[in-house]
Structures are given as structure tokens and as C-alpha cells.
C-alpha positions in Angstrom: 153.9 155.4 70.1 155.0 155.1 73.7 152.5 152.3 74.4 153.6 150.4 71.3 157.2 150.8 72.4 156.4 149.5 76.0 154.6 146.5 74.7 157.3 145.7 72.1 159.9 145.7 74.8 157.6 143.6 77.1 157.3 141.1 74.3 161.1 141.0 73.8 161.6 140.6 77.6 159.0 137.8 77.6 160.8 136.0 74.7 164.2 136.2 76.4 162.7 135.0 79.7 160.8 132.2 77.9 164.0 131.0 76.1 165.9 131.1 79.4 163.1 129.3 81.1 163.0 126.5 78.5 166.8 126.1 78.6 166.9 125.9 82.4 167.2 122.3 83.5 166.7 123.0 87.2 163.2 124.4 86.9 160.3 122.1 86.4 158.2 123.0 83.3 155.1 121.8 85.1 155.5 124.3 88.0 152.6 126.7 87.8 154.2 129.4 89.8 157.1 129.5 87.4 154.7 130.0 84.5 152.8 132.7 86.4 156.1 134.6 87.1 157.1 134.2 83.5 153.9 135.8 82.3 153.4 138.4 85.0 157.0 139.9 84.7 156.7 141.3 81.2 153.0 142.3 81.7 153.8 144.6 84.7 157.1 145.9 83.2 155.4 148.9 81.6 154.0 149.9 85.0 157.0 149.2 87.1 159.6 151.0 85.0 158.0 154.5 85.0 157.3 154.1 88.8 160.9 153.2 89.4 162.2 156.1 87.3 159.9 158.4 89.2 161.2 157.1 92.5 164.8 157.5 91.5 164.4 161.0 90.2 162.4 162.1 93.3 165.2 160.7 95.6 167.8 162.6 93.5 165.9 165.9 93.9 165.6 165.3 97.7 169.4 164.7 97.9 170.1 167.9 95.9 167.8 169.9 98.1 169.5 168.6 101.2 172.9 169.4 99.8 171.9 173.0 98.9 170.5 173.5 102.4 173.8 172.3 104.0 175.8 174.7 101.9 173.7 177.7 103.2 
């Protein structure tokens, strides 16, 4: 269920980025790096999001621990 949700959202992100990419007049449609970025972003989204959340929550716990130590 979680995997299906991740890839569904990745597909939605890709479609939004693809539409924006096609509507953008400043970016060349023949630029290979633009196409690679367009494809790689949604593919790595399911990996990056949990790691980002883990990093944010670990920083919050460190801050809470430091605040508790200062109160003592």
C-alpha cells in the first residue's frame, strides 16, 4: 500500500513537472540534462522524502534533549 502511494505521487509529480517543462519557453526541449532532471526527480522522490523526514525528526529530538539539559 505504501509503495503504491509513493509511486502514485511520483507519477503525479512527474506529470506536473512534465506539463511545466513543456509550457516553459526558456528551456530547450532538446537539452538532455533537462530531460534527465525531469525523469530523475520523481524517481528519487520516494527515497528522498523518508530520509528528509528522518533527518528533520532527528534534529528535533536533539534540540529537545539540549533544551532539557539546559533546564537541569
